[in-house]
C-alpha positions in Angstrom: -19.2 10.9 -11.7 -18.0 7.8 -13.7 -18.1 9.9 -16.9 -15.8 12.5 -15.4 -13.4 9.8 -14.1 -13.3 8.2 -17.6 -12.5 11.6 -19.2 -9.7 12.4 -16.7 -8.1 9.0 -17.1 -8.4 9.0 -20.9 -6.6 12.3 -21.2 -3.9 11.1 -18.7 -3.3 7.8 -20.6 -2.9 9.7 -23.9 -0.5 12.1 -22.3 1.6 9.1 -21.2 2.2 8.3 -24.9 3.8 11.7 -25.5 7.4 12.8 -25.1 8.1 13.4 -21.4 4.7 11.7 -20.8 5.2 10.7 -17.2 6.0 14.3 -16.1 3.1 15.7 -18.0 0.7 13.1 -16.8 1.7 13.7 -13.2 1.2 17.4 -13.6 -2.2 16.9 -15.2 -3.4 14.5 -12.6 -2.0 16.5 -9.7 -4.3 19.4 -10.6 -7.3 17.4 -11.8 -10.3 17.9 -9.5 -10.5 15.4 -6.7 -14.2 15.7 -7.0 -13.9 13.5 -10.1 -13.0 10.6 -7.9 -14.8 11.5 -4.7 -12.6 9.3 -2.5 -11.8 11.7 0.3 -8.9 9.5 1.4 -7.8 11.6 4.4 -11.3 11.3 5.9 -11.4 7.6 5.1 -8.1 7.0 6.9 -9.1 9.0 10.0 -12.3 7.1 10.0 -10.4 3.8 10.5 -9.5 5.0 14.0 -13.1 5.5 15.0 -14.3 3.0 17.5 -17.8 3.0 15.8 -16.5 2.1 12.3 -17.1 -1.4 11.1 -15.8 -0.7 7.6 -12.8 -2.8 6.4 -10.6 -1.1 3.8 -8.9 -3.0 1.0 -5.3 -2.3 -0.1 -4.2 -3.4 -3.6 -0.8 -5.0 -3.4 1.7 -3.1 -5.6 -1.3 -1.6 -7.4 -3.2 -4.7 -8.5 -0.3 -6.0 -10.6 -2.6 -8.2 -12.7 -4.0 -5.1 -14.4 -0.8 -3.0 -14.9 2.9 -3.4 -14.1 3.5 -3.5 -10.4 4.4 -0.2 -8.7 3.7 1.8 -11.9 1.8 5.0 -12.6 -0.8 3.0 -14.6 -1.2 0.7 -11.6 -2.1 3.6 -9.5 -4.5 5.0 -12.1 -6.2 1.7 -12.3 -6.6 1.5 -8.5 -8.2 5.0 -8.6 -10.4 4.2 -11.5 -11.7 1.0 -9.8 -12.4 2.8 -6.6 -10.0 0.8 -4.4 -9.4 2.2 -1.0 -5.6 2.0 -1.0 -2.6 1.2 -3.1 0.4 -0.5 -1.5 3.7 0.6 -3.0 7.4 0.1 -2.3 10.3 2.6 -2.4 14.0 2.5 -3.1 16.6 5.2 -3.4 18.7 6.0 -6.5 22.4 6.8 -6.5 21.5 10.5 -6.5 19.2 10.2 -3.5 15.8 10.2 -5.2 13.1 7.8 -4.0 11.6 5.7 -6.8 8.8 3.2 -6.6 10.3 -0.2 -6.8 10.1 -3.4 -4.7 13.4 -5.1 -5.2 16.9 -3.9 -4.5 17.7 -4.6 -8.2 15.7 -3.8 -11.3 16.3 -7.2 -12.8 12.9 -8.8 -12.2 10.6 -5.9 -13.0 12.3 -4.0 -15.8 14.3 -4.6 -19.1 17.5 -3.6 -17.3 19.8 -5.1 -14.7 21.6 -3.8 -11.7 21.0 -2.3 -8.2 18.7 0.6 -7.9 21.4 2.4 -5.8 23.9 2.1 -8.7 21.8 4.3 -11.0 21.0 8.0 -11.0 17.4 9.0 -11.6 18.2 10.0 -15.2 19.8 6.7 -15.9 17.1 4.5 -14.3 14.3 6.5 -16.0 15.4 5.0 -19.4 14.3 1.5 -18.4 10.8 0.1 -18.9 8.7 -2.0 -16.5 7.6 -5.5 -17.2 4.0 -6.6 -16.7 2.8 -9.6 -14.6 3.7 -11.9 -17.5 7.2 -10.6 -17.7 6.6 -8.7 -20.9 8.3 -5.3 -21.3 5.8 -2.4 -21.5 6.1 1.3 -22.2 5.7 2.1 -18.5 8.7 4.0 -17.0 9.8 3.7 -13.3 8.0 6.5 -11.4 9.4 8.5 -8.6 7.7 8.3 -5.2 6.9 12.0 -5.4 5.3 11.7 -8.8 3.0 8.9 -7.6 2.1 10.8 -4.4 1.1 13.9 -6.5 -1.2 11.7 -8.6 -2.6 10.0 -5.5 -3.3 13.3 -3.7 -6.9 13.6 -2.6 -7.8 10.5 -4.6 -6.6 7.3 -2.9 -4.8 6.1 0.2 -1.2 4.9 0.0 0.7 2.4 2.0 4.5 3.0 1.8 6.5 -0.2 2.2 10.2 -1.1 2.0 11.2 2.4 3.0 12.6 1.4 6.3 16.1 2.6 5.5 14.9 6.0 4.2 12.1 7.0 6.5 13.3 10.6 6.8 13.2 10.9 3.0 9.7 9.2 2.8 8.2 11.7 5.3 9.9 14.6 3.5 8.1 13.7 0.3 4.8 13.2 2.0 5.2 16.7 3.6 6.2 18.3 0.3 3.2 16.8 -1.6 0.7 17.4 1.2 -0.2 13.8 1.5 0.9 12.8 5.0 -2.8 12.5 6.0 -3.5 9.9 3.4 -0.5 7.6 3.8 0.4 4.8 6.1 4.2 4.3 6.3 5.7 0.9 7.3 8.5 1.7 9.8 10.1 -1.7 10.1 9.8 -5.4 11.1 9.6 -6.4 14.8 10.9 -3.0 16.0 9.5 -1.9 19.3 8.0 1.5 19.8 10.8 2.5 22.1 13.4 1.4 19.5 11.6 3.4 16.8 11.3 6.6 18.7 15.0 6.4 19.7 16.2 5.7 16.1 13.9 7.9 14.0 12.1 11.2 14.2 8.5 10.3 13.3 6.3 13.4 12.5 3.5 13.8 15.0 0.9 13.8 12.3 2.2 10.6 10.6 0.3 7.3 10.3 2.8 4.5 10.8 2.7 0.6 10.8 5.0 -2.0 12.3 5.2 -5.5 10.9 5.1 -8.2 13.7 6.1 -11.8 13.3 3.6 -13.6 15.6 5.9 -16.6 16.0 8.5 -14.4 17.7 8.7 -14.4 21.5 7.1 -11.2 22.9 5.0 -10.5 19.8 1.9 -9.4 21.8 4.0 -7.2 24.1 5.5 -5.5 21.1 2.1 -4.8 19.6 0.8 -3.4 22.9 3.8 -1.1 23.1 2.4 0.9 20.2 -0.9 1.7 21.9 0.3 5.2 23.1 0.8 6.2 19.4 -2.8 6.9 18.3 -2.0 6.9 14.6 -0.2 3.6 14.7 -1.2 0.3 13.2 0.2 -3.2 13.5 0.6 -5.9 10.7 0.7 -9.4 12.2 2.2 -12.0 10.0 2.2 -15.8 10.6 2.8 -18.9 8.5 0.5 -21.1 10.6 -2.9 -20.4 12.1 -2.2 -22.6 15.1 -0.3 -19.9 17.1 -2.2 -19.4 20.4 -1.6 -15.7 20.4 -3.7 -15.2 17.3 -6.7 -15.7 19.5 -5.8 -12.4 21.2 -6.1 -10.3 18.0 -9.8 -9.6 18.3 -9.3 -8.3 21.8 -6.2 -6.3 20.8 -8.3 -4.8 18.1 -10.4 -2.9 20.7 -7.4 -0.7 21.5 -5.0 -1.1 18.5 -5.7 -1.1 14.7 -4.8 -4.3 12.8 -3.8 -4.8 9.2 -3.9 -8.3 7.8 -2.6 -9.7 4.5 -4.5 -12.1 2.3 -1.5 -12.4 -0.1 0.4 -15.7 0.1 0.0 -18.4 2.8 3.2 -17.6 4.7 1.7 -14.3 5.8 -1.7 -15.5 7.0 -1.4 -19.2 7.9 -3.1 -20.3 4.6 -6.0 -17.9 4.6 -5.0 -16.4 1.3 -6.4 -14.9 -1.9 -5.9 -17.9 -4.1 -7.7 -20.2 -1.6 -10.5 -17.7 -1.6 -10.8 -17.3 -5.4 -9.3 -20.4 -7.0 -10.4 -22.9 -4.4 -13.7 -21.1 -3.8 -13.2 -21.0 -0.1 -13.8 -17.3 0.6 -15.2 -18.0 4.1 -12.2 -20.1 5.1 -9.8 -17.5 3.9 -11.1 -14.0 3.9 -13.9 -14.8 6.4 -11.2 -16.2 8.8 -9.2 -12.9 8.5 -12.3 -10.8 9.0 -13.1 -12.7 12.3 -9.7 -11.4 13.6 -10.9 -7.8 13.4 -8.6 -6.0 10.9 -9.4 -2.5 9.7 -7.5 -3.1 6.5 -6.7 -6.2 4.4 -4.0 -6.2 1.7 -4.9 -8.3 -1.3 -3.7 -9.5 -4.7 -7.4 -9.9 -5.5 -8.8 -6.5 -4.4 -11.9 -6.4 -6.6 -13.0 -9.8 -5.5 -12.3 -9.1 -1.8 -14.3 -5.9 -1.9 -17.2 -7.8 -3.4 -16.9 -10.3 -0.5 -16.8 -7.6 2.2 -19.8 -5.8 0.7 -21.7 -9.0 1.0 -21.0 -8.9 4.7 -21.8 -5.2 4.9 -18.2 -4.5 5.9 -17.2 -2.2 3.0 -18.9 1.1 2.0 
């Protein structure tokens, strides 16, 4: 199995060096056998909603940006190759209404260009190149959302973030690529289920997630409001672990699926990746998060987190 994966990725990376490499690599990877990776992402995601499951999935934040430029095709390929459960990515829309994979409203920080994403057409923005985690310009082009979903199809789960203003377009791409069953779409911050259903048309088969600031009044009520939607998930965020309502999360987890972040301290009250890895306090960070019963943890240290979860028999 590993040999097949190595061959597939080797060919893809070589294609990337050719003229029109992104397009050719996407085409190749879209038709490559999913058996080579054996992930069965749709089955893995549906399994999250099983009451009997104790497995915790790991989402690589922006595609494990220490390995490849964030939100890049190579970042996705790396996540697939390493066997991560999920890649989190962000989407923005170009001037000519094409969704690309980009976190910021501008391309200043992550590319060798400057300006707002919305001021460029796809043809114009495709000429820029992504920077790596050190800020160095690479040969990686900015991918479209559709291109990445074709590569991810049948290979890895995807979390779509920052698409709140373009949900209809996001769901259209997922339908076109046949990947609705392997993607969780963030629908907004602190938006109630009633507000969401009034404002947007969410496909019946879609998996969605709402971000909830636990310091806001009514946070628990907002979370409980999503219980009727069986394919929903909530992402509590909190900059302190002293909030009394955090104690209710394990109980809420019996009827609602929870996603937690181990990224930076403002999202988890100080139970973050750097504390786990650099301060050697995995139990105080990741262990604390696990005790609050998430089904998915998003991390900037996905490989190390998976090792930790395996040691607890919480990751297959």
